[in-house]
C-alpha positions as CSV (number, residue, x, y, z in Angstrom):
1,M,103.4,181.1,128.4
2,S,106.2,182.2,125.6
3,L,105.3,182.4,121.9
4,N,107.4,179.3,121.2
5,Q,105.5,177.3,123.9
6,Q,102.4,178.4,122.3
7,I,103.7,177.4,118.8
8,V,104.7,173.9,120.4
9,S,101.4,173.2,122.0
10,S,99.6,173.9,118.7
11,I,100.8,170.7,117.0
12,Q,99.6,168.0,119.1
13,T,98.0,165.5,116.6
14,I,100.1,164.1,114.0
15,A,99.7,161.7,110.9
16,I,102.1,159.8,108.9
17,V,101.2,158.7,105.5
18,G,103.2,155.9,104.3
19,E,104.0,152.5,105.7
20,G,107.4,152.2,103.9
21,K,110.9,152.3,105.3
22,M,110.7,156.2,105.8
23,G,107.1,156.2,106.9
24,T,107.8,153.6,109.5
25,S,110.8,155.3,110.7
26,I,109.4,158.8,111.2
27,F,106.3,157.2,113.0
28,Y,108.5,155.2,115.5
29,S,110.7,158.3,116.1
30,L,107.5,160.2,117.3
31,L,106.3,157.2,119.4
32,D,107.9,158.4,122.6
33,Q,106.9,162.0,122.2
34,P,103.9,163.7,123.5
35,F,101.6,163.6,120.5
36,T,98.5,162.0,119.5
37,L,99.5,159.9,116.3
38,R,97.6,158.5,113.3
39,W,99.5,156.2,110.8
40,A,97.9,155.8,107.3
41,G,99.0,153.0,105.2
42,S,98.2,152.5,101.5
43,R,95.4,150.2,100.2
44,E,97.7,147.5,100.0
45,A,99.3,148.0,103.4
46,D,99.0,145.0,106.0
47,I,97.2,147.2,108.8
48,E,97.0,144.1,111.1
49,A,100.6,143.5,110.8
50,M,101.3,147.4,111.6
51,Q,99.3,147.1,114.5
52,Q,101.0,144.1,115.6
53,Q,104.3,145.7,115.3
54,L,103.3,148.7,117.4
55,E,102.0,146.5,120.2
56,K,105.2,144.6,120.2
57,R,107.3,147.7,120.5
58,L,105.0,149.0,123.3
59,R,105.3,145.7,125.2
60,R,109.0,145.6,124.8
61,S,109.5,149.1,126.2
62,L,107.0,148.1,129.1
63,K,108.9,144.9,130.1
64,S,112.2,146.9,129.9
65,G,111.0,149.6,132.3
66,I,111.0,152.2,129.6
67,I,107.6,153.1,129.9
68,T,105.1,152.5,132.8
69,Q,101.7,150.5,132.3
70,E,99.9,153.8,132.2
71,E,102.1,155.3,129.5
72,H,101.7,152.0,127.8
73,D,97.8,152.3,127.8
74,V,97.7,155.8,127.0
75,R,100.1,155.6,124.0
76,L,98.1,152.6,122.6
77,N,94.7,154.4,123.1
78,Q,96.2,157.7,121.4
79,I,97.3,155.7,118.3
80,A,95.1,155.0,115.1
81,I,96.5,152.7,112.3
82,S,94.3,152.5,109.3
83,N,94.5,153.0,105.5
84,D,91.8,155.8,105.6
85,L,93.0,159.1,105.4
86,H,90.0,160.4,107.1
87,D,91.6,159.3,110.2
88,A,93.9,162.5,109.8
89,S,90.7,164.9,109.7
90,D,91.8,166.2,113.4
91,C,95.4,166.4,112.7
92,D,97.4,169.5,113.2
93,L,100.2,168.3,110.9
94,V,100.3,165.4,108.2
95,I,103.8,164.1,106.9
96,E,103.5,162.2,103.5
97,A,106.2,159.7,103.3
98,I,105.1,157.8,100.1
99,P,107.2,156.7,97.1
100,E,108.8,159.4,95.0
101,E,106.2,159.7,92.4
102,L,105.0,163.2,91.6
103,T,101.4,162.0,90.4
104,L,100.9,159.9,93.4
105,K,101.9,162.4,95.6
106,R,99.7,165.1,94.2
107,Q,96.7,162.6,94.5
108,I,97.5,162.3,98.1
109,F,97.7,165.7,98.9
110,A,94.4,166.5,97.2
111,D,92.8,163.8,99.4
112,L,94.4,165.4,102.3
113,D,93.1,168.8,101.3
114,R,89.7,167.6,101.4
115,V,89.8,165.6,104.7
116,T,92.0,167.7,107.0
117,T,91.0,171.0,108.6
118,P,92.0,174.4,106.9
119,S,94.5,174.8,109.7
120,C,96.3,171.7,109.3
121,I,100.0,171.9,107.9
122,L,100.6,169.3,105.0
123,A,104.4,168.5,104.9
124,T,106.1,166.2,102.3
125,N,109.1,164.1,103.3
126,S,110.4,164.1,99.5
127,S,114.0,164.0,99.0
128,S,113.5,165.5,95.4
129,I,110.3,167.1,94.9
130,N,109.5,170.5,95.9
131,P,106.6,171.2,98.0
132,S,105.2,173.8,95.7
133,L,104.5,171.1,93.0
134,L,102.1,169.6,95.4
135,F,100.1,172.7,95.8
136,V,96.4,171.6,95.8
137,S,94.3,174.8,96.3
138,G,94.8,178.4,96.9
139,E,93.6,178.4,100.3
140,R,96.3,175.7,101.3
141,D,99.4,177.2,99.7
142,A,100.7,178.9,102.8
143,R,100.5,175.6,104.8
144,I,102.4,173.3,102.5
145,I,106.1,172.6,103.4
146,G,108.8,170.2,102.9
147,I,110.1,168.3,106.1
148,H,112.8,166.1,104.7
149,Y,114.0,163.6,107.3
150,F,117.1,161.2,107.0
151,Y,117.0,157.4,107.5
152,P,117.2,156.0,110.1
153,V,115.2,159.0,111.4
154,P,115.9,158.3,115.3
155,L,119.5,158.3,114.6
156,K,119.8,161.2,112.1
157,E,119.7,164.6,114.0
158,T,119.5,166.7,111.1
159,V,116.2,167.6,109.2
160,E,115.9,169.9,106.0
161,L,112.9,172.0,106.5
162,I,112.0,173.5,102.8
163,F,109.4,176.4,102.6
164,T,108.1,178.0,99.5
165,E,107.5,181.4,98.4
166,K,103.8,181.3,99.8
167,T,104.6,179.5,102.9
168,S,103.3,181.5,106.1
169,S,105.7,183.0,108.9
170,E,103.3,181.1,111.3
171,V,103.6,177.7,109.5
172,R,107.6,178.0,109.4
173,A,107.6,179.0,113.1
174,S,105.3,176.0,113.9
175,A,107.3,173.6,111.9
176,E,110.6,174.8,113.5
177,A,109.2,174.6,116.9
178,F,108.0,171.0,116.4
179,L,111.2,169.8,115.0
180,H,113.1,171.4,117.8
181,Q,110.7,169.8,120.2
182,T,111.5,166.4,118.6
183,G,115.4,167.0,119.1
184,K,116.0,167.7,115.6
185,Q,118.6,170.3,114.1
186,I,117.1,172.3,111.3
187,L,118.5,173.1,107.9
188,L,116.4,175.9,106.9
189,L,116.1,176.2,103.1
190,N,114.0,177.7,100.3
191,E,113.0,175.6,97.2
192,S,115.8,177.4,95.2
193,N,118.6,175.6,97.5
194,G,116.7,172.7,98.8
195,F,117.9,169.1,99.2
196,I,121.5,170.3,99.7
197,L,122.8,167.2,101.6
198,N,121.6,164.9,98.7
199,R,123.7,167.1,96.4
200,L,126.7,166.6,98.7
201,F,126.0,162.6,99.0
202,L,125.7,162.4,95.0
203,D,129.0,163.9,94.6
204,I,130.6,161.8,97.1
205,Q,129.1,158.5,95.5
206,N,130.1,159.9,92.0
207,E,133.8,160.3,93.1
208,A,133.6,156.9,94.8
209,Y,132.6,155.4,91.5
210,R,135.3,157.2,89.6
211,I,138.0,156.1,92.1
212,V,136.9,152.6,91.8
213,D,136.7,152.7,87.9
214,Q,140.1,154.1,87.7
215,G,141.4,151.2,89.9
216,M,142.6,153.5,92.7
217,A,140.7,151.5,95.3
218,S,138.4,148.6,95.6
219,V,134.7,148.8,96.5
220,E,135.5,147.0,99.6
221,Q,138.1,149.7,100.6
222,I,135.8,152.6,99.8
223,D,133.1,151.1,102.0
224,T,135.6,150.9,104.8
225,L,136.8,154.1,104.5
226,I,133.3,155.6,104.3
């Protein structure tokens, strides 16, 4: 077995934290991958509705012949949906996808630090907050990264992988191997040049506003061009 294969096999159980648009999109992008999945919603999340949505999605795939009955049963049994972060205690990787509120994210990471194993990688999907701001303990510093997906996740191939000064080479390699395994193209960045695509998008938006403001084109024309 090659080193890369060993790295891929080390990430087998993954938790997604967050039931919003991004959390849902990330979760379903991994549904057809060979992972054991956990999906942790907030206290306000409708867990029953999330479970029903999953079961409906799997039944549709079964009826369409995309998966077999055995695959349907295995996937259903390998997925746990709840609003209890303790369900992430056996995970190799946790991806946080909650609202862009630093205080809230820090609390989630502090909770995850307590319930996950020391070897678990903690990743934030934040589009604006550097992962170093979420450090929760000295022992965990080397295992915190940013994995910035773009919406909708199944249709967007590019992912920004953001590492900090303390991210270990092992964690970087594991994260890269995981993303390659799931068919993503990686834009590898450090915190000083993170969120490059967001900067480009903001410039495009600003220019579009300027063009409309100067009467050079209508909103409808800009939307059509984009």
